[in-house]
C-alpha positions in Angstrom: -59.2 93.9 163.9 -59.6 92.4 160.5 -60.5 88.8 159.6 -59.8 88.9 155.9 -57.2 86.2 155.9 -56.4 82.9 157.6 -53.6 84.7 159.4 -56.0 87.4 160.6 -58.4 84.6 161.8 -55.5 83.0 163.8 -54.6 86.3 165.4 -58.2 86.7 166.5 -58.4 83.2 167.9 -55.3 83.9 169.9 -56.7 87.1 171.3 -59.9 85.4 172.3 -57.8 83.2 174.7 -57.0 86.3 176.7 -59.9 88.6 175.8 -60.7 89.2 179.5 -57.1 90.4 180.2 -56.5 94.0 179.0 -53.6 94.3 176.6 -50.8 96.7 177.2 -52.5 99.6 175.5 -55.8 99.0 177.3 -54.1 98.6 180.7 -52.2 101.9 180.3 -55.3 103.7 179.1 -57.3 102.4 182.1 -54.5 103.5 184.5 -54.2 106.9 183.0 -57.9 107.5 183.2 -58.1 106.6 186.9 -54.8 108.0 188.0 -54.5 111.1 185.8 -53.9 113.3 188.8 -51.1 111.1 190.1 -48.3 111.0 187.6 -46.0 109.1 190.0 -48.5 106.3 190.0 -47.6 105.6 186.3 -43.9 105.1 187.1 -44.7 103.0 190.1 -47.0 100.8 188.1 -44.5 100.4 185.4 -41.8 99.4 187.9 -44.1 96.8 189.6 -45.1 95.4 186.2 -41.4 95.1 185.2 -40.3 93.3 188.4 -43.4 91.1 188.5 -42.9 90.0 184.9 -39.2 89.3 185.5 -40.2 87.0 188.4 -42.8 85.3 186.2 -40.3 84.7 183.4 -37.8 83.3 185.9 -40.5 80.9 187.3 -41.3 79.9 183.7 -37.6 79.1 183.1 -37.8 76.4 185.8 -41.0 74.9 184.6 -43.9 76.9 186.0 -46.7 78.0 183.6 -47.1 81.6 184.7 -49.1 83.8 182.3 -46.6 86.7 181.9 -49.0 89.1 180.1 -51.5 88.6 182.9 -48.8 89.3 185.5 -47.7 92.4 183.6 -51.3 93.7 183.4 -51.8 93.0 187.1 -48.7 95.0 187.9 -49.9 98.0 185.9 -53.4 97.9 187.3 -52.7 96.9 190.9 -53.1 100.5 192.2 -55.7 101.7 189.7 -58.0 102.9 192.6 -55.3 104.1 194.9 -56.3 107.3 196.7 -59.9 106.4 196.7 -61.8 105.2 199.8 -61.3 101.4 200.2 -59.2 101.2 197.1 -58.4 97.5 197.6 -62.1 96.7 197.5 -62.7 99.0 194.6 -59.9 97.2 192.6 -61.9 94.0 193.0 -64.6 95.5 190.9 -62.4 96.1 187.8 
């Protein structure tokens, strides 16, 4: 990222608010690394992220403050350790 202009600086300040949440590209990259031998996991994750985000947007329309990017990322990464021993516990480490 560049910080050559005031606009660039503003973009960086916004990103810092969610720096601990992987963005879409980062989430996909993580999932692909950990589930590369399970291509169906990618489609499943995308479907979960889509539905969860739709629910989050619906909640926001009636006044709730749901972080839609966070919900989308959680949907993508919810099964990142699937197929591994104690995958639910392993996910807590990510």
